[in-house]
C-alpha positions in Angstrom: -12.5 -4.2 4.9 -15.9 -5.6 6.1 -16.3 -9.8 7.1 -18.1 -10.1 3.7 -14.3 -9.2 2.4 -12.7 -10.7 4.7 -14.9 -14.0 2.7 -13.3 -13.4 -0.4 -9.6 -13.9 -0.1 -8.5 -17.7 0.7 -4.9 -16.3 3.2 -2.0 -16.4 2.0 -2.5 -14.2 -1.3 -1.1 -11.5 -3.1 -3.2 -8.7 -2.8 -1.9 -4.9 -4.2 -1.8 -2.4 -2.8 -2.0 1.5 -4.5 -1.2 4.4 -2.6 -2.1 8.1 -4.1 0.1 11.5 -2.5 1.3 14.0 -4.2 4.6 13.0 -6.4 7.9 13.2 -3.7 10.2 11.3 -2.8 9.6 11.3 0.3 6.4 9.5 0.1 7.2 6.4 -1.7 10.5 6.4 1.0 7.5 6.5 3.5 4.9 4.4 1.7 8.0 2.0 1.4 8.4 2.5 5.2 5.3 0.8 6.2 4.7 -1.3 4.4 8.5 -3.0 4.9 6.6 -2.6 8.9 3.6 -4.7 8.3 4.6 -7.1 4.9 8.7 -7.8 6.4 8.6 -10.0 3.0 7.6 -7.2 0.4 10.3 -7.1 -2.1 10.6 -3.2 -2.3 11.9 -3.1 -6.3 8.7 -4.3 -7.5 7.9 -1.1 -6.2 5.7 0.4 -9.8 5.9 3.9 -9.5 3.3 6.4 -11.8 3.5 10.1 -12.1 0.1 12.2 -13.6 -0.1 13.8 -16.2 0.9 17.3 -15.2 3.7 15.7 -12.8 1.8 16.8 -9.5 1.1 13.3 -8.4 2.5 10.1 -7.8 0.5 6.9 -7.5 2.6 3.8 -6.0 1.6 0.1 -6.6 2.9 -2.2 -3.5 1.6 -5.8 -4.1 2.4 -8.2 -1.1 1.6 -11.5 0.1 -1.0 -11.0 2.6 -1.3 -13.0 5.3 -4.5 -12.5 7.2 -7.2 -9.5 7.5 -5.4 -8.1 10.3 -2.4 -7.6 8.7 -4.6 -5.7 5.8 -6.1 -3.3 8.0 -3.0 -3.1 10.3 -2.2 -1.6 6.5 -4.7 0.3 5.5 -4.4 1.7 8.9 -1.5 2.8 8.7 -0.7 4.1 5.6 -4.4 5.8 5.1 -2.8 7.9 8.5 -0.2 8.8 6.6 0.5 12.2 7.1 2.0 12.1 2.9 -0.5 10.4 1.9 -4.0 11.2 -0.3 -5.9 8.3 -0.8 -5.0 4.1 -0.2 -7.6 1.4 -3.0 
């Protein structure tokens, strides 16, 4: 995240993160584990899941209570490097 983007946020704030990968239960579990590691107060029941029209891909949206730029950077880094994850927005 650039310094300019960090200036746009007043922490703490609600921050939605969208994660996409091939549709599987393993993806949802892996994403949940990463998000809980970086944002322990995340409520797993609020994770939104949506399958692509052909059913090949799964999109997950996790809205966390972000506390710092460092937290968001660590979360994006860990999610982006996970082998089941294709994109993180």
